[in-house]
N, C-alpha and C positions, 0 to 999 in steps of 0.2 A: 503494499500500500505505499502510497505516495501522500505526504503529509502536510498540513501548514500552518503555522502559527502565530496567531493575533496575541499581542504581548499588550494588554493595557497597564495600568498603574499598578495594583496590587494582584490581577487575575490573569489567565490565560483563558482562549479558546483556541481549542488544535482541532482540525477540521481534513479530511482523509478522503482520498477518492481510491478502491482498490482496484489491484489492475484488470478486471475486466472493464472497467471503466461505465458501470451502468450507472454510477448511480455516488453522490457525495454523503460521508455520514460524519458523524460527530466520534471524532478520538476521547477527548475529556475538557472538560471547563470546571474551572473552578479558582481557587486561590495556585499563587504560582506554588508554594512548598505545599498546595496538597491537590495535583491533579490526580485525579482518580481515572481509570481508562471506564468507558460504557459498554464497552464491545460484548457481544451476546454470544456464547458457548454454548457447545453441543448440537445436536443436530433437531431440525424443526421438521415436523409431521405435519400432512393433511394440508399445509399452506410452503407456498413459495420460501425462499430464502430472505426475500425483501420485506416480507410481510414481518418479520420480527429483527432487521438491523435498525439500528437507531439514525433511520435516515437525515438530511439536512431537509432535502426536497423529493416531496413523494409525488411521481407522477400515476395517472393510470396508464397500465399495461407497462409497466414494471412492476406494481405494485397492488396489489388484490384485494385484498378481505382486510386489511388496513386501515386507515384513513389516510387519503392522499390529499394534497395540496394542488393540486392541478389538475381537471379534467379539460382534453381539449376532442371539439370534435369534427369529422371534415367531411367533405361532398362524396366520401364511400361510403358513409354511414356510420365509419366506429367510430369508437371512443377514446382509442387507445394507441398509443405510439412511445417508441422505445430509443429513447434519445443514447448518446452515446459519448463521454469527454473526448474534446477536442485541444482542449490545451488552459493552462493558467497562466493571469497574469495578476503581478505585483506591481504596483504602484502607491496610489493614495489606499491604502487596503488590500481587496484580493478578489479576484474575478473568477471562478471556475464557468468553462464555459462546456456545453452540451450540446447535441445537434441532431437532429432528426428533421421532419418537415419544418415543425418547432426547432427555432433556436433560441434555446435558455441562456442564461448567466445569470448566475447568482454571484451577489454582490456581498460585501462584507467590509467591514469599516471601523478602528477600535477609536475611540472615543473616552477616554478614561480608563474607565472600568465599564462601561459599556460598550456593546456590539451592536451598531447596525447593520440590519439584513433586508436584502429587496430583491426582486428578483425583475429583468426585464427580459420579453418576449417577440422574438421576430418571426416572420410568417415568411418562411423559405422556398417553400413549395409556389405551384402553379396556379391553384385555387384559394378559395376564402376555408378559413377555420373560424371557428368557433369557442372561446373560452366560456364555459360554461363553470370551472371554479378554481379560483386565481389567485390563491392566498399566498402574501407577501415572503412566508416563512415557517420553519417549521422546525422550532428549540425541543431539544432534547434533553432534560434536568435530570442531573447523574441520579441524586438522591430523594425520599421525601414523598408523602403520596398526602399531606394535607393543602388542601387548597385554599388560598385567600383572595379574598375579589370586595368591589365596591358597589354597593347597590341603593337606589333609591328610589324617588319621587320628586317632585316640586315641591321644594321648604323643605326637604328633606334629603337632600344631597349627600354623597361618601360614606353610608354608614357603612360599617367594616363587616363582614362574614366570613365563614369559612366553613368547607364542608371537605371531610376524608375520603379517600376514593380507593380502597382496596384494589380496586378494580373496577373499569367500565370510564363514562365520558360524560363530563359537563361543561355547557356551555352556555354563554353570553351573548350579548350583540345588543343592536339596536337596529330597525326597520325604519328610522321614522326620517332618515335624508338627512342626519344632522349624529352627532355623537351620543347625545340621549341624557335625560335625568335618568332610567331604569338602571344602567351599568355604565361604568368609567371599563376604557380598553385596555384595560390592565388585570393580568391577572401573576401568583406568586405561591411558588411552590415551599411552605417551609420545613426545614430540615435541621441539619447541622450545618449545611450553608445554605443561607436562602438565596431563590433565584426567583429573579421577577422580568416579567414580556408586556411590553408596551405597545400599542399601534399608534401610529402618526396617522390617522387620515379622523376628516370631520366631518362625514358623513354616512349611511349604513356600510354597519359590520359586523365582523361574526369572530369570538374566539374561543376556545375549545382548549381542555386538558382532557387527554386521555389514557387513564393506564391501562396498558396490554398485559396479557397473560402471561410475560416475564417480569411485572412491576416496575418495566419501565415505566415515566410517565415522557407527554410528548405534549408540546403547546402550539397549537396553530394559532396563526391571525393574518386576518386578511380583511380585503371590502367584498363585503355580499353582492354577488353576481344578480341583476337581473333573472328574471324567467327565462329570459330568451339569450341570455348569454352576451356575453362580448365581440362583435366579429371584427374579426382580420383580414383584411383585404392582401393579397400580394407584395410584399414588402414590406410590411406596415409594421411598426414596433409598440407594444403595450409595454407600460414600467407600471409595478405597484407601488404603493405609498412603503414607509420603511415600518418593520418593525425592531425593536429595539429592545435586546435582552441584557440583562445586568447581574452580577451573584454578588454575596456580601459573607464571608467567616463570620460577619457580626449581627447574624441575624436581618429579621423583616426592618430594622431602625437601622442598621446600617446599609440594609438594601434602597432605602430612603435616601439615604444618604447620597446614595452613585446615583440615584436619578436627579437627585437636585442638583450635580454636576454637573453632568450631562445638559440640563435645560439651562443650565445659569452660562456655560459655554455656546450655547447657542441664542442667548440674547442678546440685546444691549445692553451695557452697562451706564444705568440711569441711577441717579437718588432720585429715590419716589418724596413726590412732593406729598404734603398733607392737603388733602381738600374736601370741601363740602358739596351735596349733594342735595338738591331743593327737594327731590321727590315728596318723600316720606313729610314734608311740613305744606305743601301745596297741591300734591296730586297734578290736576292738569289748568289748578287753577292760578294761570300764570302771570303776574301784575310786575310790571315791570319796579313799581314801587315798592312793592311788597319784597320782591326778590331783593332789591339793595338793603331793606334795612335787616333781611337775614345775613347778604353778604358783609354788612359796617358788624354782624355778631362775630360773623366767621372772622373777619380780619381779626376781631380784638380779643379773641382766643388762638389767636397765631399758624391761623388755614392759611394755605399760601395760592389753591386755584378752586375758584367758585363754578361749578357746573351745572348747569342748566339743563332739567330732565324731560324729560315727554310734556309735550302739549305747546311748545315756543312758535310752534310752526301753521299756517292756515287752514281752516276747516278743523282744527284740532279741540276741540272745546269735550272729549271722552271719546270714548275707545272705537268710536264707530264710524270715525271718518280722520281725512288729512294725509295718512299714510300713503305717499309716492307725491305729495306735493308739498316737498321740502322749499316754502318761503316763508319768509319769517312772517307772523301776524302783528301788522300796524297798530291792531287794536291792544296788542301785550306791551309791545315797545312802540310807543307813540312819538318817540325821538329816534327811533331807530335801533338797528343792535349795535351799530360803531357805538352810537354816545352813550347806548349800558355799557357796555365793553369799557370805553372810556373812564365810566364815573367804577369801575373794577380797579381799575390800572393804577387811579385815586387812591383808591385804597390798599393799593400795592397787592390786587388779587392776579394771577393770571383767569382767563378764562376757558369755560371746556361745554360741550356739548353733546347732547344726547340725540343717536341717530337708530331708526330699524329701515335700512335701507334694502332689503330682501324683501319685505314687505307693501302691500298697496289697500286701501281700503278700499271696497266696491263703488263708494259714493267718490273717489278722488277727482280729480279733472285728469288724472293720468290715466287711471281707469278708464275713463269714458273717451279720452285720445289714443288710447292703445289696446283696446282688450286682446290683440292677438299676444300681448306682452304676457299675460294672465295664464300661469301655469294649469294644466289643465290636462288629464285623457282625453284624446281623441272619441268628440261624439259624445261627452258627458260634460256635466257642469261641475266646476271646480269646486273642492271643499272649504267651505268657510269652518274656518277655529279660530276665536277669539275676535268673530267681528273683523278680521282680515283675510287675503287672499296672498299668495306670493308670486313674485316675479317670477319668470323662467329665466334662472341665470345660467343655464345653458346656450341660452341665444347670446350670441355676442354684442347684438345689438341691445341687450339688458344688461350686457355688462359694459357696457361702453355707457351707457345712460348713468349706471349707480356712480361708476366713478368719475365723470364728470361734473354728477352731482357732487361728490367729493369734494372734486379739486377747487369747482367753484367757491362751496364754501369756506373750504380752509384759504382761497387763497383772496378771497372779499375782507374774510373778517379776520381778524387778530386771536386763531380758536387753538389753544396749545393742547387741551385733551380732547379726545374722543369717547363716548361710549357708544359700543356700537353693541346695538340689540338684536336678538335674534327670538320671537317669542312666539314662534308656533311650528309644530314639524313640519317635514315635506311629504305628505300620503299622497298626492294624485301622483301616476305614474307617467304622465308625460306620453311621448310617442316611442317605447319600447325597443323599437330598432335603432336609434341611440344610445351611447351609453349618458344617461341623464345626470346618474350620481356622480360620474366621474367629470364630466364638463360643468356639472354646478360647483363641486369642490375645487375643480384648477382653477376656475376664473374668481370663486371666493378668493383663493387662496394668491391670484395675481394682481387682484386690484390689491391685497394686503401688503402688496411686495411693493406697488408701487407708490402705495400712501407712506411708507418708510422711507424709501427712495426721494419722492418729491419731495416729501413734506414733515424733513428728518429730526425737526424740533417737537412733532405734535405726538406724544401719547396717547397710544390704542388702549381702552380697556374692553374687553372681549367679552359677551354678556349673552344670555342666550336661556330667558325664563326664567336669571337664576345659573346653576351649574351643566346648563344640557351641551354646552359644548368645548369641551374643556379637555383637554388631549395636546398628545406633544407637539402635534403639526402647529398648533393655532397657540402653542407656550411659545414656539420660535417667531413666531409673526405678530405677535399682540406682545404688548409691554406688562399688563396686567389681566388677571382672570376674575370674572365675577363666581364665587363659589356657589354662591346659593341667594335666593331673596328673604330667605329667614334671618334676622338679624337678631333674634331673638339671644342673651346671654347663654345660657346654659344649651339650649338646642344647637347656636353655631359653636360651641366648643367644641361639641363630637363634629358638626361637621368640619371644621378645620381640623381636628386631629386624622380624620380621614384622608382630608384633600392631602396634605404633610407627608401620609404613606408614599404617592405618587408623583405631588408637584412641588414645588420650591417656594418658601417664603416669599420669594420677591414676585412672584406670581400672583401671591393671595389679597387678592382686595377686601377691606374688611373695616367695617360702618361700624360706628358708637351711633345708635339706634334709641327711641325708648319705647320699642318692640316688647309687645309682650309674644312668651312661647307658643307654638304651634304643637310642641308635645311637653315640653316641661314650662309652665307658666309661673314655677316661685319667684317669689322677689330676689333681686342680686342689686350690689351696688353700686353707682355711677360708676367705682375705681373697676369694680370686678367688668364692668363693660369695657372701659377705656384698656384692661390689659389684654383683656380677646382680641378687641383690634389691635393694641400694639402689637400681637404676635406675626401680624403681615401687613399690609400697605395701610396705613390708617387714613381712613376718614371718617366724615361726621355725616351723618344722615337725621340727626334727629330736628325737630320744630323749636330753633333756638329763642324764638320769639316767644317760648313757655316758659323758657329756663329762668332759675334764679340767680341772685347775683352770684349764688355761692355755688349751683352749678358751673357756673362760667368761670369762674375760677379754680375751682377742679378740672374743667376741662383743662385750662392756661396753663395749667402747672404739668399736666398728663404729656399734652405738645411738646411741650420742651424739650422733655425729657425723652420722646419716643426720637425730638431733631436731631439727641447727643447718639443716640445709638441705631438710631434706622439704616446706615449701611452697615452698619454688624448684623442686622436681621437679616439682609439682603444677599449676604453673601458667606454667613459664617456655616458651620456644620451643625446641624440640627441632631440633638438628644430627646428621647421621650424620659422623662420622668415618672413617678409614679403618680403625682399629683399635678403634673405639669409639663411644662418643657426647656429646654436652655438650649441657647445659641451660642456658642460657643467660637470666639474670634479668638485676633492677639489685637493690645496685650490685655484683654478683657472678655468676659460672657455676660450676657444678660438670661435670666431664671423668672420665669412667671409660674407663679402656682397658686390655683383655684381652689378653693372649698367648694365643692358642687353640692355639699348639704347633703349628701348620703349616708352621712355616719352622724355619730353625737354630736351634735352640734348646736343641741340646746345646753350639753355640758350636765345633764339629770341621773346620768350615772359616773362610778369612776373611772375614771381613763388616766392614758400616759403620755405624755407632750410628745407630738409627731416632730417626727424629723425625718428632712428627703433627702436621701442620699443621692451628689451629682454626678456628673458622668461629664468625659473627654478632658480631663484637668491630668497636669503632670502630678504624681503621686509624690516626686521628690521638692516641686514648689511651691513656697505660700501663696496664699491669697489673703484679701482682704474682701469682706462683706462688711459694708456700714462702716463701723469703729473696730471691727473684730479682726483680728488677722489667725488663720487655718493653716497649716500643713493641706497639704493636696490629699496625701494618704485619708486624713480624718475627713474631707469633704467627701472623699468618693466613698469611705467607709460607711461614717458617721453620720453625716447629712448638719442640713442647718434647718433652723427648728422655723414649724410655721404652726403659728400661732395665734389666737384671735385676739379682739373681738375682727380684725378685718377680715373678709370672703375672699381676698385676693392680693399675691405681692406681686412686685416685679422688684429686683434684687439685680445691682451690679457686681460682677464677681473682678476685682483689680487682680489683673497678674503681676507680682510683685518680684521674682526675679528668675 
């Protein structure tokens, strides 16, 4: 067997092609000093050998009874083909090429300790072929059978769960044309070493974990094909989205740090500004003077960017109209938006704006002028959800309209922040002879790339009715992501804990509001709310006109403290603690501790003082916490006290030597 090794920071990924050249297989994957082979030994019975091997990419025609990653049909009615290894190319990563009527190239690239994998398929034959299944990769996991995943719904995203698979198959995905609230494209296999896979795709997708009869775990990840498949004409090439695998000997917490580092490498390095968003204070009732009153209060507590949310454009007095007609409503801004932005500048505030450019209201002028732009299944009425329809973003003229609209707004007005929302799934199938899902997502990505290229000063927040479009692809194209519309403190704490298992804190937009919990409505202090939000990218969404002077002073104090360590939050190593989270940087760490109210908080029974061991410190060095100095070994083993009556703490740990 010929083998190739992709070497990361602390882990290696070894892939090989047997002498017969019919497939590629995983040889080993794990820490440099703990690489264990995954080869299957013994004689197979009743199935082809390929069906028990640790295959990197399984093709129908080479593999039969075990799950496959690629199914292609040709004009002869067959759905089998048998590619043979041609060559390997090593430049920026590794490419393994196999050829039959369809030429397959398996692509590999190591980024830190994460391995990117994707596939490109070229039709080398004289006739059309159809791709019925087209995964990005199959990741063989060397050990473990506990599969962890993230599930949820609107207002309850990123809930953590697990299933144990002695044998069999577990599948999650989205058929909504968007990443979705129900599941995240993220699967983890927990064992002595934790292994995880994420898919960088913002359309419909599927991921499966399969434990075969030998006990080997294999994760498949890829786009979901339409019922008619994807047609490749002679000479055409199709490229899959990237699947990203990672492993860590430090368990699932260490695995999260690997993914965080990968996401930071793909992100712009920006200091997050503290923003205020007016939605919860005003909803659609936007009046320039009222917005300015909120802005004065926001500036007074240290906010840096003021964002006007939904309702600023013509025809938008509620959620039944206006989408698509992206013109400033003169009744809401009598002096014009430029004048309003100038008043914000006088207060020292930048300006941000909410948009939902992929949607259209049936009553809008755009819908009347361009009914052909509305996405629909041929011969059927389009599906109305939340009083809105979708534009057919697979069309180039629609993509150009969306881009030109955003470009016009950003070129006309001094906008430095854009909150891009998407408040409904894509359920109309359109013309399935076209690759609707692929074209829509490709055009979305292209628009976001042009925004970044032509308006580099503008920060973009990705939102989709909360966290319905959070994935690695969006994480590389926007500056922050909105995890959930649920901003209540105890609910949000749980959502953010799940979010951080796959996504870095610099992506996690988090607001302080007055919201009561959807699931857990127990009272928590304003300090608690701030500490939850300060663990990500801090924003304020409360109705500041109703806050007391004491509340405003509390807010100003927390915002000032946050500005002192926000760069550390965005770039540090993140460790989950028993009752909180720790961000470890140099020369200091930040620790957040939360009392969730699940224990003996009333103190009615005897108890012992609680201590929380820290993580990520050097046991041989000394650290200062407040006015006390501790050895690192003490903080790691014994910890710091977590005492009432406060229901949360934010502690800065200074590294002394």
